[in-house]
Structures are given as C-alpha cells and as structure tokens.
PyMOL Python script that loads the backbone (N, CA, C, O; Angstrom):
from pymol import cmd

cmd.read_pdbstr("""\
ATOM      1  N   UNK A   1      -1.954  31.036 234.726  1.00  0.00           N
ATOM      2  CA  UNK A   1      -3.259  31.262 234.150  1.00  0.00           C
ATOM      3  C   UNK A   1      -3.680  32.694 234.471  1.00  0.00           C
ATOM      4  O   UNK A   1      -3.740  33.091 235.635  1.00  0.00           O
ATOM      5  N   UNK A   2      -3.961  33.439 233.453  1.00  0.00           N
ATOM      6  CA  UNK A   2      -4.329  34.834 233.653  1.00  0.00           C
ATOM      7  C   UNK A   2      -5.782  34.935 234.092  1.00  0.00           C
ATOM      8  O   UNK A   2      -6.537  33.964 234.042  1.00  0.00           O
ATOM      9  N   UNK A   3      -6.151  36.130 234.524  1.00  0.00           N
ATOM     10  CA  UNK A   3      -7.527  36.365 234.949  1.00  0.00           C
ATOM     11  C   UNK A   3      -8.496  36.147 233.790  1.00  0.00           C
ATOM     12  O   UNK A   3      -9.605  35.648 233.981  1.00  0.00           O
ATOM     13  N   UNK A   4      -8.069  36.526 232.594  1.00  0.00           N
ATOM     14  CA  UNK A   4      -8.921  36.338 231.417  1.00  0.00           C
ATOM     15  C   UNK A   4      -9.196  34.854 231.175  1.00  0.00           C
ATOM     16  O   UNK A   4     -10.323  34.477 230.851  1.00  0.00           O
ATOM     17  N   UNK A   5      -8.177  34.017 231.329  1.00  0.00           N
ATOM     18  CA  UNK A   5      -8.363  32.569 231.166  1.00  0.00           C
ATOM     19  C   UNK A   5      -9.279  32.005 232.247  1.00  0.00           C
ATOM     20  O   UNK A   5     -10.136  31.167 231.963  1.00  0.00           O
ATOM     21  N   UNK A   6      -9.099  32.463 233.489  1.00  0.00           N
ATOM     22  CA  UNK A   6      -9.951  31.982 234.572  1.00  0.00           C
ATOM     23  C   UNK A   6     -11.408  32.345 234.324  1.00  0.00           C
ATOM     24  O   UNK A   6     -12.304  31.532 234.550  1.00  0.00           O
ATOM     25  N   UNK A   7     -11.641  33.575 233.854  1.00  0.00           N
ATOM     26  CA  UNK A   7     -13.009  34.001 233.551  1.00  0.00           C
ATOM     27  C   UNK A   7     -13.576  33.171 232.409  1.00  0.00           C
ATOM     28  O   UNK A   7     -14.737  32.763 232.456  1.00  0.00           O
ATOM     29  N   UNK A   8     -12.770  32.918 231.386  1.00  0.00           N
ATOM     30  CA  UNK A   8     -13.233  32.130 230.241  1.00  0.00           C
ATOM     31  C   UNK A   8     -13.621  30.720 230.671  1.00  0.00           C
ATOM     32  O   UNK A   8     -14.704  30.247 230.327  1.00  0.00           O
ATOM     33  N   UNK A   9     -12.747  30.041 231.422  1.00  0.00           N
ATOM     34  CA  UNK A   9     -13.039  28.668 231.833  1.00  0.00           C
ATOM     35  C   UNK A   9     -14.170  28.614 232.846  1.00  0.00           C
ATOM     36  O   UNK A   9     -14.962  27.671 232.841  1.00  0.00           O
ATOM     37  N   UNK A  10     -14.252  29.605 233.707  1.00  0.00           N
ATOM     38  CA  UNK A  10     -15.373  29.662 234.650  1.00  0.00           C
ATOM     39  C   UNK A  10     -16.700  29.827 233.938  1.00  0.00           C
ATOM     40  O   UNK A  10     -17.695  29.207 234.313  1.00  0.00           O
ATOM     41  N   UNK A  11     -16.715  30.672 232.902  1.00  0.00           N
ATOM     42  CA  UNK A  11     -17.933  30.867 232.114  1.00  0.00           C
ATOM     43  C   UNK A  11     -18.322  29.584 231.396  1.00  0.00           C
ATOM     44  O   UNK A  11     -19.497  29.216 231.370  1.00  0.00           O
ATOM     45  N   UNK A  12     -17.350  28.911 230.819  1.00  0.00           N
ATOM     46  CA  UNK A  12     -17.634  27.642 230.135  1.00  0.00           C
ATOM     47  C   UNK A  12     -18.201  26.628 231.126  1.00  0.00           C
ATOM     48  O   UNK A  12     -19.151  25.915 230.804  1.00  0.00           O
ATOM     49  N   UNK A  13     -17.632  26.559 232.321  1.00  0.00           N
ATOM     50  CA  UNK A  13     -18.116  25.606 233.327  1.00  0.00           C
ATOM     51  C   UNK A  13     -19.542  25.928 233.752  1.00  0.00           C
ATOM     52  O   UNK A  13     -20.375  25.029 233.862  1.00  0.00           O
ATOM     53  N   UNK A  14     -19.830  27.212 233.993  1.00  0.00           N
ATOM     54  CA  UNK A  14     -21.171  27.608 234.428  1.00  0.00           C
ATOM     55  C   UNK A  14     -22.200  27.328 233.344  1.00  0.00           C
ATOM     56  O   UNK A  14     -23.271  26.793 233.632  1.00  0.00           O
ATOM     57  N   UNK A  15     -21.891  27.684 232.101  1.00  0.00           N
ATOM     58  CA  UNK A  15     -22.822  27.437 230.997  1.00  0.00           C
ATOM     59  C   UNK A  15     -23.048  25.939 230.820  1.00  0.00           C
ATOM     60  O   UNK A  15     -24.177  25.506 230.589  1.00  0.00           O
ATOM     61  N   UNK A  16     -21.985  25.148 230.925  1.00  0.00           N
ATOM     62  CA  UNK A  16     -22.127  23.692 230.793  1.00  0.00           C
ATOM     63  C   UNK A  16     -23.024  23.126 231.883  1.00  0.00           C
ATOM     64  O   UNK A  16     -23.878  22.283 231.612  1.00  0.00           O
ATOM     65  N   UNK A  17     -22.835  23.585 233.107  1.00  0.00           N
ATOM     66  CA  UNK A  17     -23.661  23.093 234.213  1.00  0.00           C
ATOM     67  C   UNK A  17     -25.113  23.497 234.023  1.00  0.00           C
ATOM     68  O   UNK A  17     -26.012  22.696 234.282  1.00  0.00           O
ATOM     69  N   UNK A  18     -25.365  24.736 233.573  1.00  0.00           N
ATOM     70  CA  UNK A  18     -26.739  25.180 233.343  1.00  0.00           C
ATOM     71  C   UNK A  18     -27.404  24.335 232.262  1.00  0.00           C
ATOM     72  O   UNK A  18     -28.552  23.918 232.417  1.00  0.00           O
ATOM     73  N   UNK A  19     -26.690  24.081 231.173  1.00  0.00           N
ATOM     74  CA  UNK A  19     -27.253  23.262 230.090  1.00  0.00           C
ATOM     75  C   UNK A  19     -27.529  21.845 230.578  1.00  0.00           C
ATOM     76  O   UNK A  19     -28.589  21.287 230.292  1.00  0.00           O
ATOM     77  N   UNK A  20     -26.586  21.259 231.314  1.00  0.00           N
ATOM     78  CA  UNK A  20     -26.787  19.900 231.808  1.00  0.00           C
ATOM     79  C   UNK A  20     -27.932  19.825 232.812  1.00  0.00           C
ATOM     80  O   UNK A  20     -28.692  18.857 232.804  1.00  0.00           O
ATOM     81  N   UNK A  21     -28.068  20.829 233.676  1.00  0.00           N
ATOM     82  CA  UNK A  21     -29.194  20.841 234.607  1.00  0.00           C
ATOM     83  C   UNK A  21     -30.515  20.997 233.871  1.00  0.00           C
ATOM     84  O   UNK A  21     -31.515  20.393 234.260  1.00  0.00           O
ATOM     85  N   UNK A  22     -30.533  21.800 232.814  1.00  0.00           N
ATOM     86  CA  UNK A  22     -31.742  21.941 232.003  1.00  0.00           C
ATOM     87  C   UNK A  22     -32.137  20.593 231.408  1.00  0.00           C
ATOM     88  O   UNK A  22     -33.311  20.221 231.425  1.00  0.00           O
ATOM     89  N   UNK A  23     -31.156  19.864 230.883  1.00  0.00           N
ATOM     90  CA  UNK A  23     -31.430  18.531 230.334  1.00  0.00           C
ATOM     91  C   UNK A  23     -31.865  17.592 231.460  1.00  0.00           C
ATOM     92  O   UNK A  23     -32.790  16.797 231.294  1.00  0.00           O
ATOM     93  N   UNK A  24     -31.194  17.691 232.597  1.00  0.00           N
ATOM     94  CA  UNK A  24     -31.440  16.810 233.734  1.00  0.00           C
ATOM     95  C   UNK A  24     -32.883  16.908 234.214  1.00  0.00           C
ATOM     96  O   UNK A  24     -33.511  15.883 234.482  1.00  0.00           O
ATOM     97  N   UNK A  25     -33.423  18.128 234.327  1.00  0.00           N
ATOM     98  CA  UNK A  25     -34.757  18.318 234.882  1.00  0.00           C
ATOM     99  C   UNK A  25     -35.857  18.274 233.835  1.00  0.00           C
ATOM    100  O   UNK A  25     -37.029  18.418 234.183  1.00  0.00           O
ATOM    101  N   UNK A  26     -35.526  18.083 232.581  1.00  0.00           N
ATOM    102  CA  UNK A  26     -36.549  17.935 231.558  1.00  0.00           C
ATOM    103  C   UNK A  26     -36.714  16.490 231.112  1.00  0.00           C
ATOM    104  O   UNK A  26     -37.273  16.222 230.048  1.00  0.00           O
ATOM    105  N   UNK A  27     -36.233  15.570 231.918  1.00  0.00           N
ATOM    106  CA  UNK A  27     -36.372  14.153 231.591  1.00  0.00           C
ATOM    107  C   UNK A  27     -37.678  13.641 232.197  1.00  0.00           C
ATOM    108  O   UNK A  27     -37.664  12.949 233.215  1.00  0.00           O
ATOM    109  N   UNK A  28     -38.793  13.978 231.579  1.00  0.00           N
ATOM    110  CA  UNK A  28     -40.083  13.615 232.150  1.00  0.00           C
ATOM    111  C   UNK A  28     -40.613  12.301 231.590  1.00  0.00           C
ATOM    112  O   UNK A  28     -41.207  11.516 232.330  1.00  0.00           O
ATOM    113  N   UNK A  29     -40.414  12.047 230.315  1.00  0.00           N
ATOM    114  CA  UNK A  29     -40.937  10.819 229.735  1.00  0.00           C
ATOM    115  C   UNK A  29     -39.942   9.683 229.949  1.00  0.00           C
ATOM    116  O   UNK A  29     -38.736   9.913 230.042  1.00  0.00           O
ATOM    117  N   UNK A  30     -40.446   8.479 230.026  1.00  0.00           N
ATOM    118  CA  UNK A  30     -39.577   7.331 230.285  1.00  0.00           C
ATOM    119  C   UNK A  30     -38.642   7.057 229.113  1.00  0.00           C
ATOM    120  O   UNK A  30     -37.435   6.963 229.337  1.00  0.00           O
ATOM    121  N   UNK A  31     -39.129   6.923 227.863  1.00  0.00           N
ATOM    122  CA  UNK A  31     -38.172   6.802 226.757  1.00  0.00           C
ATOM    123  C   UNK A  31     -37.671   8.188 226.359  1.00  0.00           C
ATOM    124  O   UNK A  31     -38.459   9.038 225.945  1.00  0.00           O
ATOM    125  N   UNK A  32     -36.397   8.410 226.480  1.00  0.00           N
ATOM    126  CA  UNK A  32     -35.818   9.736 226.270  1.00  0.00           C
ATOM    127  C   UNK A  32     -34.990   9.727 224.998  1.00  0.00           C
ATOM    128  O   UNK A  32     -34.204   8.809 224.764  1.00  0.00           O
ATOM    129  N   UNK A  33     -35.165  10.736 224.192  1.00  0.00           N
ATOM    130  CA  UNK A  33     -34.368  10.854 222.975  1.00  0.00           C
ATOM    131  C   UNK A  33     -33.185  11.774 223.242  1.00  0.00           C
ATOM    132  O   UNK A  33     -33.333  12.995 223.279  1.00  0.00           O
ATOM    133  N   UNK A  34     -32.029  11.187 223.424  1.00  0.00           N
ATOM    134  CA  UNK A  34     -30.796  11.962 223.550  1.00  0.00           C
ATOM    135  C   UNK A  34     -29.982  11.629 222.312  1.00  0.00           C
ATOM    136  O   UNK A  34     -30.455  10.919 221.424  1.00  0.00           O
ATOM    137  N   UNK A  35     -28.786  12.128 222.252  1.00  0.00           N
ATOM    138  CA  UNK A  35     -27.924  11.874 221.099  1.00  0.00           C
ATOM    139  C   UNK A  35     -27.706  10.371 220.918  1.00  0.00           C
ATOM    140  O   UNK A  35     -27.604   9.885 219.792  1.00  0.00           O
ATOM    141  N   UNK A  36     -27.637   9.641 222.029  1.00  0.00           N
ATOM    142  CA  UNK A  36     -27.343   8.209 221.934  1.00  0.00           C
ATOM    143  C   UNK A  36     -28.562   7.381 221.559  1.00  0.00           C
ATOM    144  O   UNK A  36     -28.432   6.170 221.377  1.00  0.00           O
ATOM    145  N   UNK A  37     -29.733   7.977 221.436  1.00  0.00           N
ATOM    146  CA  UNK A  37     -30.932   7.242 221.034  1.00  0.00           C
ATOM    147  C   UNK A  37     -31.947   7.171 222.157  1.00  0.00           C
ATOM    148  O   UNK A  37     -31.836   7.886 223.153  1.00  0.00           O
ATOM    149  N   UNK A  38     -32.929   6.313 221.995  1.00  0.00           N
ATOM    150  CA  UNK A  38     -33.984   6.171 222.999  1.00  0.00           C
ATOM    151  C   UNK A  38     -33.467   5.317 224.150  1.00  0.00           C
ATOM    152  O   UNK A  38     -33.121   4.150 223.966  1.00  0.00           O
ATOM    153  N   UNK A  39     -33.420   5.910 225.335  1.00  0.00           N
ATOM    154  CA  UNK A  39     -32.939   5.199 226.520  1.00  0.00           C
ATOM    155  C   UNK A  39     -33.920   5.426 227.658  1.00  0.00           C
ATOM    156  O   UNK A  39     -34.736   6.347 227.610  1.00  0.00           O
ATOM    157  N   UNK A  40     -33.838   4.589 228.675  1.00  0.00           N
ATOM    158  CA  UNK A  40     -34.697   4.773 229.840  1.00  0.00           C
ATOM    159  C   UNK A  40     -34.120   5.870 230.733  1.00  0.00           C
ATOM    160  O   UNK A  40     -32.973   6.286 230.568  1.00  0.00           O
ATOM    161  N   UNK A  41     -34.934   6.327 231.674  1.00  0.00           N
ATOM    162  CA  UNK A  41     -34.523   7.447 232.512  1.00  0.00           C
ATOM    163  C   UNK A  41     -33.289   7.142 233.372  1.00  0.00           C
ATOM    164  O   UNK A  41     -32.397   7.987 233.442  1.00  0.00           O
ATOM    165  N   UNK A  42     -33.194   5.987 234.026  1.00  0.00           N
ATOM    166  CA  UNK A  42     -31.982   5.721 234.822  1.00  0.00           C
ATOM    167  C   UNK A  42     -30.703   5.719 233.983  1.00  0.00           C
ATOM    168  O   UNK A  42     -29.662   6.200 234.431  1.00  0.00           O
ATOM    169  N   UNK A  43     -30.783   5.186 232.788  1.00  0.00           N
ATOM    170  CA  UNK A  43     -29.605   5.186 231.908  1.00  0.00           C
ATOM    171  C   UNK A  43     -29.234   6.614 231.541  1.00  0.00           C
ATOM    172  O   UNK A  43     -28.053   6.960 231.500  1.00  0.00           O
ATOM    173  N   UNK A  44     -30.234   7.444 231.274  1.00  0.00           N
ATOM    174  CA  UNK A  44     -29.962   8.843 230.932  1.00  0.00           C
ATOM    175  C   UNK A  44     -29.305   9.568 232.106  1.00  0.00           C
ATOM    176  O   UNK A  44     -28.378  10.354 231.905  1.00  0.00           O
ATOM    177  N   UNK A  45     -29.775   9.313 233.331  1.00  0.00           N
ATOM    178  CA  UNK A  45     -29.159   9.934 234.497  1.00  0.00           C
ATOM    179  C   UNK A  45     -27.703   9.506 234.640  1.00  0.00           C
ATOM    180  O   UNK A  45     -26.846  10.331 234.959  1.00  0.00           O
ATOM    181  N   UNK A  46     -27.416   8.237 234.412  1.00  0.00           N
ATOM    182  CA  UNK A  46     -26.039   7.747 234.512  1.00  0.00           C
ATOM    183  C   UNK A  46     -25.161   8.397 233.450  1.00  0.00           C
ATOM    184  O   UNK A  46     -24.035   8.802 233.741  1.00  0.00           O
ATOM    185  N   UNK A  47     -25.666   8.500 232.218  1.00  0.00           N
ATOM    186  CA  UNK A  47     -24.892   9.111 231.131  1.00  0.00           C
ATOM    187  C   UNK A  47     -24.599  10.572 231.447  1.00  0.00           C
ATOM    188  O   UNK A  47     -23.463  11.023 231.299  1.00  0.00           O
ATOM    189  N   UNK A  48     -25.613  11.312 231.879  1.00  0.00           N
ATOM    190  CA  UNK A  48     -25.425  12.740 232.167  1.00  0.00           C
ATOM    191  C   UNK A  48     -24.509  12.921 233.381  1.00  0.00           C
ATOM    192  O   UNK A  48     -23.658  13.811 233.381  1.00  0.00           O
ATOM    193  N   UNK A  49     -24.674  12.092 234.411  1.00  0.00           N
ATOM    194  CA  UNK A  49     -23.818  12.196 235.589  1.00  0.00           C
ATOM    195  C   UNK A  49     -22.362  11.924 235.236  1.00  0.00           C
ATOM    196  O   UNK A  49     -21.464  12.624 235.703  1.00  0.00           O
ATOM    197  N   UNK A  50     -22.128  10.907 234.412  1.00  0.00           N
ATOM    198  CA  UNK A  50     -20.755  10.602 233.998  1.00  0.00           C
ATOM    199  C   UNK A  50     -20.159  11.743 233.186  1.00  0.00           C
ATOM    200  O   UNK A  50     -18.977  12.057 233.332  1.00  0.00           O
ATOM    201  N   UNK A  51     -20.963  12.365 232.335  1.00  0.00           N
ATOM    202  CA  UNK A  51     -20.479  13.507 231.563  1.00  0.00           C
ATOM    203  C   UNK A  51     -20.119  14.665 232.487  1.00  0.00           C
ATOM    204  O   UNK A  51     -19.079  15.301 232.315  1.00  0.00           O
ATOM    205  N   UNK A  52     -20.987  14.941 233.478  1.00  0.00           N
ATOM    206  CA  UNK A  52     -20.705  16.024 234.424  1.00  0.00           C
ATOM    207  C   UNK A  52     -19.458  15.716 235.248  1.00  0.00           C
ATOM    208  O   UNK A  52     -18.658  16.611 235.519  1.00  0.00           O
ATOM    209  N   UNK A  53     -19.290  14.464 235.646  1.00  0.00           N
ATOM    210  CA  UNK A  53     -18.111  14.071 236.414  1.00  0.00           C
ATOM    211  C   UNK A  53     -16.839  14.242 235.590  1.00  0.00           C
ATOM    212  O   UNK A  53     -15.825  14.722 236.098  1.00  0.00           O
ATOM    213  N   UNK A  54     -16.893  13.852 234.325  1.00  0.00           N
ATOM    214  CA  UNK A  54     -15.737  14.020 233.445  1.00  0.00           C
ATOM    215  C   UNK A  54     -15.411  15.479 233.200  1.00  0.00           C
ATOM    216  O   UNK A  54     -14.243  15.868 233.200  1.00  0.00           O
ATOM    217  N   UNK A  55     -16.450  16.296 232.988  1.00  0.00           N
ATOM    218  CA  UNK A  55     -16.228  17.727 232.762  1.00  0.00           C
ATOM    219  C   UNK A  55     -15.640  18.377 234.011  1.00  0.00           C
ATOM    220  O   UNK A  55     -14.749  19.220 233.909  1.00  0.00           O
ATOM    221  N   UNK A  56     -16.128  17.996 235.177  1.00  0.00           N
ATOM    222  CA  UNK A  56     -15.589  18.536 236.421  1.00  0.00           C
ATOM    223  C   UNK A  56     -14.144  18.130 236.646  1.00  0.00           C
ATOM    224  O   UNK A  56     -13.332  18.932 237.108  1.00  0.00           O
ATOM    225  N   UNK A  57     -13.823  16.886 236.322  1.00  0.00           N
ATOM    226  CA  UNK A  57     -12.443  16.416 236.462  1.00  0.00           C
ATOM    227  C   UNK A  57     -11.511  17.175 235.528  1.00  0.00           C
ATOM    228  O   UNK A  57     -10.418  17.575 235.927  1.00  0.00           O
ATOM    229  N   UNK A  58     -11.941  17.375 234.286  1.00  0.00           N
ATOM    230  CA  UNK A  58     -11.110  18.127 233.338  1.00  0.00           C
ATOM    231  C   UNK A  58     -10.932  19.568 233.800  1.00  0.00           C
ATOM    232  O   UNK A  58      -9.853  20.138 233.640  1.00  0.00           O
ATOM    233  N   UNK A  59     -11.990  20.170 234.379  1.00  0.00           N
ATOM    234  CA  UNK A  59     -11.892  21.547 234.846  1.00  0.00           C
ATOM    235  C   UNK A  59     -10.901  21.643 236.001  1.00  0.00           C
ATOM    236  O   UNK A  59     -10.057  22.539 236.024  1.00  0.00           O
ATOM    237  N   UNK A  60     -11.001  20.715 236.966  1.00  0.00           N
ATOM    238  CA  UNK A  60     -10.079  20.733 238.112  1.00  0.00           C
ATOM    239  C   UNK A  60      -8.644  20.522 237.636  1.00  0.00           C
ATOM    240  O   UNK A  60      -7.729  21.189 238.117  1.00  0.00           O
ATOM    241  N   UNK A  61      -8.441  19.597 236.692  1.00  0.00           N
ATOM    242  CA  UNK A  61      -7.105  19.348 236.153  1.00  0.00           C
ATOM    243  C   UNK A  61      -6.579  20.599 235.454  1.00  0.00           C
ATOM    244  O   UNK A  61      -5.403  20.938 235.593  1.00  0.00           O
ATOM    245  N   UNK A  62      -7.430  21.279 234.714  1.00  0.00           N
ATOM    246  CA  UNK A  62      -7.012  22.491 234.010  1.00  0.00           C
ATOM    247  C   UNK A  62      -6.643  23.620 234.952  1.00  0.00           C
ATOM    248  O   UNK A  62      -5.791  24.448 234.631  1.00  0.00           O
ATOM    249  N   UNK A  63      -7.287  23.657 236.124  1.00  0.00           N
ATOM    250  CA  UNK A  63      -6.969  24.700 237.105  1.00  0.00           C
ATOM    251  C   UNK A  63      -5.704  24.346 237.881  1.00  0.00           C
ATOM    252  O   UNK A  63      -4.870  25.216 238.133  1.00  0.00           O
ATOM    253  N   UNK A  64      -5.553  23.079 238.261  1.00  0.00           N
ATOM    254  CA  UNK A  64      -4.435  22.697 239.122  1.00  0.00           C
ATOM    255  C   UNK A  64      -3.129  22.492 238.367  1.00  0.00           C
ATOM    256  O   UNK A  64      -2.058  22.696 238.938  1.00  0.00           O
ATOM    257  N   UNK A  65      -3.188  22.099 237.117  1.00  0.00           N
ATOM    258  CA  UNK A  65      -1.958  21.801 236.378  1.00  0.00           C
ATOM    259  C   UNK A  65      -1.047  23.027 236.238  1.00  0.00           C
ATOM    260  O   UNK A  65       0.155  22.902 236.472  1.00  0.00           O
ATOM    261  N   UNK A  66      -1.568  24.211 235.864  1.00  0.00           N
ATOM    262  CA  UNK A  66      -0.669  25.371 235.800  1.00  0.00           C
ATOM    263  C   UNK A  66      -0.072  25.735 237.156  1.00  0.00           C
ATOM    264  O   UNK A  66       1.040  26.260 237.220  1.00  0.00           O
ATOM    265  N   UNK A  67      -0.801  25.460 238.243  1.00  0.00           N
ATOM    266  CA  UNK A  67      -0.267  25.755 239.573  1.00  0.00           C
ATOM    267  C   UNK A  67       0.924  24.857 239.883  1.00  0.00           C
ATOM    268  O   UNK A  67       1.870  25.300 240.535  1.00  0.00           O
ATOM    269  N   UNK A  68       0.900  23.614 239.434  1.00  0.00           N
ATOM    270  CA  UNK A  68       2.020  22.696 239.671  1.00  0.00           C
ATOM    271  C   UNK A  68       3.248  23.114 238.886  1.00  0.00           C
ATOM    272  O   UNK A  68       4.368  22.942 239.368  1.00  0.00           O
ATOM    273  N   UNK A  69       3.072  23.657 237.694  1.00  0.00           N
ATOM    274  CA  UNK A  69       4.215  24.046 236.870  1.00  0.00           C
ATOM    275  C   UNK A  69       4.978  25.218 237.475  1.00  0.00           C
ATOM    276  O   UNK A  69       6.183  25.346 237.261  1.00  0.00           O
ATOM    277  N   UNK A  70       4.285  26.082 238.234  1.00  0.00           N
ATOM    278  CA  UNK A  70       4.937  27.257 238.805  1.00  0.00           C
ATOM    279  C   UNK A  70       5.829  26.893 239.982  1.00  0.00           C
ATOM    280  O   UNK A  70       6.736  27.652 240.322  1.00  0.00           O
ATOM    281  N   UNK A  71       5.591  25.758 240.604  1.00  0.00           N
ATOM    282  CA  UNK A  71       6.372  25.379 241.793  1.00  0.00           C
ATOM    283  C   UNK A  71       7.777  24.949 241.436  1.00  0.00           C
ATOM    284  O   UNK A  71       8.560  24.600 242.319  1.00  0.00           O
TER     285      UNK A  71
END
""", "prot")
cmd.dss("prot")
cmd.show_as("cartoon", "prot")
cmd.util.cbc("prot")
cmd.orient("prot")
C-alpha cells in the first residue's frame, strides 16, 4: 500500500467518522427520520454503532491484508 493509498483511506475514514458523529449528536427528537424510516433513539444508536463497527472492521482489514501478502 503506497503512501497515497494510505492518505486516501485515512481521509475516507476521518470524513466518515465526522459525518457519523454529526448524525450521532443531532439525534434530539425521539422519532428520528433516517434512511430506514422513523425509528426510536435507541434503535438509531444501534444502527449507527453497527455501521461504525462495520466500517472500522473493513478499514482494519484493508490495512492488514496487504501486510499479510508481503510476508
């Protein structure tokens, strides 16, 4: 993985986290309109947390997989 790729994926990760945190802290009303429809706040937190967990897992896999191929 070149430095350019690392910068690209790092930027994507940072922007994704900023967007998700913006959504996370703007959940003030109980019925929330997200892409999936009107849901309660705990359900929205679970959906967003699962998305962040999946994105983090994919990022870690993308970083570690090229390192394994070089060995």
